[in-house]
N, C-alpha and C positions, 0 to 999 in steps of 0.2 A: 595654423598649428601643424606640425609634422605628423606623419602617420604614427611614429613611435610615441609622440606626446599624446596623441588621441587615444592610442591603445592603453598607455599608462593611466590616463585619466578615467577610462571606462573599463578597466581590466576586470573588475568584479562583475559588472553587468555582462560583459562578453562571456565570462566563465559561466555565469548562471544561464544565460541564453544558450550557450553551447551544451550545457548539461541537459537542458530540456530538449533541445533539438536532437542531440544524439540519441537520447532515450526514445523520442518519438520515431526517429528513423529506424532504429533497430527493431522496436516493437512493431512498426508497420511492416517491416520485411518479414518478421515472424508471422504476422497476420496474413500476408499475401502469399507466403510460401507453405501454408498449411491447407490441405484440402478441407472442404466443408465438413463440419461435425467430426473432426479428428478427436476432440476431447469428448468423452461421454456426457459431461455435464451440459454441453452447449445446447443440446436439443431441449433440455428442461428449462434452461434460462430463456431460450427463444420462445418457448411455449408460455412462460410467465409473462414475458413482455407482450406477446400477442394478446393474451387475455386482458391485461391491463389496458392495452390500446383499445379493446372493445368495452372498456369500462366495467370489467368483471374482475373479481378477486378470486383467484383459483385456490383450490385445496391440493394437498400433496397427492391425493388419490384421483384428482380430476384429469381428464384427457383434454388437451387444448384443441380448438378448431384449427385445422391446417388450411390455409388458403389454397384454392385450386391451382393457382399459378406456382406454388412452392413445391415444385417437383423434386428438388434435391432433399428438402425436409421430409417429404413423403417417403422417398427412398430410404432415408435414414430410419424413419419410424418403422418401416416394414422389415428392416434388417435387425431391429432391436431384439434383445434377448428375452423380453417378456413384457407384460403389461406395465410392470413397475417402472420400466425405463421409458415407456411411452407417455407416462403421466407427468404432471408438473411437480416432480418430487423435490423441487427446491422452494416450494411455496411457503415453507416456514421462514424464509428470509423476509425481512422488512421490505416494503414496496417502493422505497424512494428511488432506487436505481431504475426501476421499470417505469415509474411515473415520468422520470426525467427523460427517458429514451422513447416514450410513446410517440413523439413526432417522427422519429426515425422509422418506427414500424408503420405509421400511416404513409410515409414516403415510400417505403419498400413495397407496401401493398399497392400503392398507386402506380408504381413502376412495374408491378408484376414480377418482382425478383424471384428467381427459383429457390433461393436459400431462405426465404421467409424473413429476411432482415438480418441474417447472420453476420455478414460482413460489416454492415453499418453498426451493429452492436459491438463487434470487435473494435471498431474505430472509436466508439464511445467509451469503451473500457480503457483504451489507450489515452483518450483525452482526460478522463478523470484521474488516471495515474500520473499524467503530466502535471496536473494541478498538485498532486501529492509531492512531486519532485520540487515544485516551487515552494510548497509549505515546508518541506524539509530544509530548504535554504533559510527560511524565516526562523524556524526552530533552532537551527544550528547557530545562526547569528545572535539571537536573543539569549539562548542558553549560555553562550560564551561571553556574554557581557557586551555585545555589539560588534564583534569581530566578523566582518563580512566575509573574509576569506575562509574562515571555518565554516560559515554557512554554505559557501560555494563548494567546498570539499565534501560536506555532508550531502548536498544535492547530487554531486557527481557520483558519490559512492552508492546512493540509492538508485540513481539512474542506470548504473552499470551492473547491477545485480542480475545475472542471467536468468534466475528463476522468475524475476519480474517480467522480463521480456517474453518468456514463454506463457505466463499466466495472464498478464495484462493484455496480451494480444488475442485472447480468446473471448468468446461472447459470454462473459460472466460478469460478476459484480465486484471483483477483487480491487479494481482501480478505485472505486468509490470508497471501499473499506480502508485502503491505504491512505487516501487523501483525508478522510474523516478522522482516522486515528491520529495522524500527524497534526492536523489542524487543531484537534482537541488539546493535545499536549502543548502546542504552541500558545494557545489561548490561556492555558493554565500557567505557563511560564511567564507570560505577560502580566497576568494578575498578581502573581507572587512577586514579581519584580517591581510592582508599583509601590510608591512610598506608603509605609504602613499607616500614616496618619490621615490619608485621604483615599477616596475611591476614584478610579478612572471609569466613568460610565461606559465609555466606548469599549474598554477591555471586558467589562461584564457583559455587554451586548454581544461581543465576539464570543465569549464563553458560552452564552446561551445559544447562539446560532450554530456554533460548532457542535454543541451537545445535541441539538436537534438533528443535525445531519448525521451524527454518529448513531443516534437511536434509529434513524431511518435507513441506515446503510447495512449493518450486520449486528447480530447479538453481541459479538466480541467488541465492537466499537461502542455499543451501549454500555458494556462493562467499563470500558475506558472512560466514557463520559461520566459515569457515576463516581469512579475513583477520583478523577480530576476535580470535579465539582466539590466533593467532600474534602479533598486535600486543600483546595483553595479556601473553603469555608473555615476549616480548622486553622489555617494560616492566618486568616483575618481575625479569628477569635483570639488568637495568641498575640498578635502584633498591634492591633488597633489600640490606641490610647483611649482611656476613659473608664467609665464605670462598667460593672458587669453587664448592665442593661445595654450600654452602648456597644460593647463587644458582641453580645448576643444578637443585637440588631444588625451589626455589620455582617455576621456570619449568616443570618437569616436572609439578608439581601442577596448574598452570593448564591445561596440555595435557591432562592426564588428565580433569579436570573438564569441560573444554570439548569434547574430541573423542571421548571414549569413548561418551557417550550417543548422539550422532548416528550414529556408526559402528555401534554395537550395534543401534540401532533401524531404521536405514534404509540401512546400507551395502550390504545385499543387493540393494536396489532398483537402485542404480547399477551394481553388478556384473551384474545381470540385463540392464539396458539395454545394457551393453557386450557381453554375450554375444549378445543378440538383434539389436541394431541397429548395433553397431560402435563406439559411443562411449558415455561415461557419461551424457550428456544425451539421447541418441537423436535429436539434431537433424538430423544429416546424412542419416540414413535417411528421416526425415520430409520434409525438403526435396527429396530425390531422388524420393520417392513422389509429390509434387505437382508435379514437373517444374520446380523452381526452379533457376536457374543463378547461379553466383557473380557478385558485382558488383565484385569487386576484393579487394585484400589488406586485412588488418585495419588497417594503417597508412593506406591510402587512405581507408577509411571514417572513421577517427578524425579525419582532417585535413579532412574535408568540412564546412566551416562552415555551409553552407546546410542540410545535413541536420540538424544539431544545433539550429539556430535554428528550423527547422520543428517538430522534436520538442518543443522548449521551448514554442513557441506552441500546439502541440496539447494540452499539459498544461492550458492555460487555455481549451481549446476544448470545447464540448459535443458535438462530433462526433468519433467514433472514427477518422474517415478524413481529415477536412479540418482544417487549421490556421487556424480562424476566429480572427482576432486580437482580443484584448482591448486596450483603450487602455492606454498607458504600460507595456506589458510589458517592453520592453527597458530602460527607465529604471529600473524596479523591480529588475531583475536587476543592473544596473550599480551602483546604490546599495548593494544587499545585498552584492555582492562587495567593494566599497570598505570597507564596514563590517567584514566578516570579516577583511580585511587589517589594519585598524586594531586589531581584537581580537587578532590574532596578534602584532602588534608590541607592544601594551601589556600583554597578558595579563589584561585585565579587561573586563567588560561595561559598557554605558553606564548601565543602571539600577542601583539600590542594593538591597542586602539589608536594610539598615537605614540610618538617617541617616548619611551620610558614608562608608559602607562599600560599595564597589562589589563586584559579584560577581566572583570570581576564576575565570578560564577557564584550565584547564591546557592548555598547547600540545599535549601528546601526545593529549589527548582531542579537541581541535579538529582536529588532523592526521588522526586516525583517521576522524572524520566526513567530512572532505573526501576521504580515500582511498576510503572505502566508496562515495561517490557516483561516483568515477572507476571503481571496479571494476564497478559496475552499467553505466556507460557502455560499458566494454570488452565486457561480455557482450552488450549491444545491438549494438555494432559487429561483434562476431563473428557474431551471428545475421544481420545485414544483409549482411555480406560473403559469407556462404554462400548468399545468395539469399532470406533471410527478409523478411517484410513490415516496412515502416518504420512501426511503430505506437508511440505514446507509452505504451501499456500496459506495455511491457517496462521502462519507467523507474519504474513504480509501487513496486517494492521499495525504492527510495530516496526515495520521496515524503516520508516522515516526517523523514528525515535532512536532505533539502533544505529542508523547511519550517523545521526548527529552525535551520539555518544562516542562512536568510533572515531569520527573526525576530531572531536574535542580531545579524546585521549591520546591519539597519535600526535596531534599538534602540541600537546603538553610536553611530550618527550623530545620532539625535534621540530620546532615551529616551521610551518610551511613545507619543509623538506619531506618529512615522513608522510604527511597526507598526499603530497604530490606524487611520491613514489607509489603509494597505494593506488591512487587514481590511475596512474599510467599502467600498472600491472593489471588492474581490473579492466581497464579499457582493452588491453591486449587480449585478455582472456575472453571478454565479451565478443570482440570482433572475430576472434578465432572460431567462435561457435555460432556465428551468424549463418543462418541457412541460405543456401543459394543453389540454383539449378536443381530443385527438388522435382523428382519424377512422381507425380501423384499416383500413377498406376502401380508404382513399386511400394507405396506406403502400406504398411501393415499395422492395423490396430489390434491391440490385445483381444478385444471383444469379438473380433472376426475369426479368431482361432486359426490363424495362419492363412486364411482365405483372403482374396481380394475384397476391397470395399465394393459396394454397389457401383455399377458403371457410371451412374449419374454423379457420383461423388469423386470420381477419378479425374478431377480437374483442380486447377488452382483458382481461387476466387477473384483474382485481379489480373489485369492484362500485363504483358511484359514491360510496357513503358512505365506502369505504376511501380513495378518492382525496381526498375532502374532509377526512378525518381526517389524511392526510399533509400537506395544506395547513395545517391547524391546528397540527400539530407544527412545521412550518417557522416559522410565525409566533411560536410560543412560544420556540423556540430563538433566533430573530433578536432578539427583545426581550431575552432573557437576555444574549446577547453584547453588545448595544448598551448595556445597563445597566452591565455590567462595564467596557466600554471608557470610557464617560463617567466613571464613578467613578474609574477608574485615572488618566485624564488630569487630572481635577480635583485629584487628590492626588499629582501627579507629584513634588513636592518634599518630600512627607512620607514618613516611614518606613513600610515594610510591617509589618503585624502578623503 
């Protein structure tokens, strides 16, 4: 078979692999080009992971034990603004991320790494987020009725969001939240798409597993899990044929599969938060500890258009603090929203599964996806209304769902072409903002008030050859995505294989 024929046959796989690879490459370069503990949250997350690795469950006010070899972590702690910042003040988060990364902490301590495992935790965050990119493909494919190219476009859009590169490359737990939120909605879409007259046991198992991971990842993903399970249960109640008892039994089965695993595995954590901090998420205690003041009611925050526009722009910004605007952002969102409305009206995607057969989009699945995005927005609004920071990172659990909706909407208006243009423009913007040649001695953190970081932190956490390797990975992934896009556009009117 010729090279062209091989590419044509495996174009979708090449595109998906390219999206994952280019994401990993860019995120690794961000991780390698940031000095240790640039983000203020990193020291708390490393402390949480270290305590879990010692088989201890920390509290928000607890101070973690710092290994004697972790000289960089010690320097960061000594330069902290106060005891609040030296404690494990992220201990209100569920423990799954830190349990999963405990082997990395054991390895770091065995190697006497000066960063206390920081770089390894950065790479773990990237790995979890890469799983989220793959889950975005699955969600986009199944939401669109089986159109794999829409799945690839969704994965590429999620992979190229610059805010993700910044935050998934830090030693935090956002990657797992992104992966869990996306997988949860994908599981819900699969259950809704099952024939109403029968149950697919594997889909319900997937639903329960995704819900358990969601409950163990973040409180926002727990909210997603509850919404998805309830949505699927109601859908079963309405669509299953039979008596009232039969329908109630079907709904109860969904609830059992979807809610028992997360409650059994992580219900204790939320009860512990409520006992220690006064609410299940522990957010009010944390905001009060840092002297935050309420900004208004939940409705006030939800109706502040300027806030949400800024957060949307921050998703496309390489800065975690500033909404650096990418070109055509508002137009892209408007076109995607118009396309989603058309999909909701027509019940079908723009592209075809095979010649003359458009992908069928079930309206309950589409409505579920939109609802989940809104639920995450409400969690952000609640956090901000209580005095929390206005960061786009709190939207990341909905990144995969949003990317799937954008890909579906754009493809409905101009199949394959408009998603391809969007991916190319996002790729250009992401690559334009990739860090290179960073001088760690010149980096200024806001908390240092214009002064230099401690001398031990004025280094990059990886060798030059690793940074070069990350650049090569980016190039390989970009080529793979470009090849898939070009092949897909060239064969736009031909059936998929």
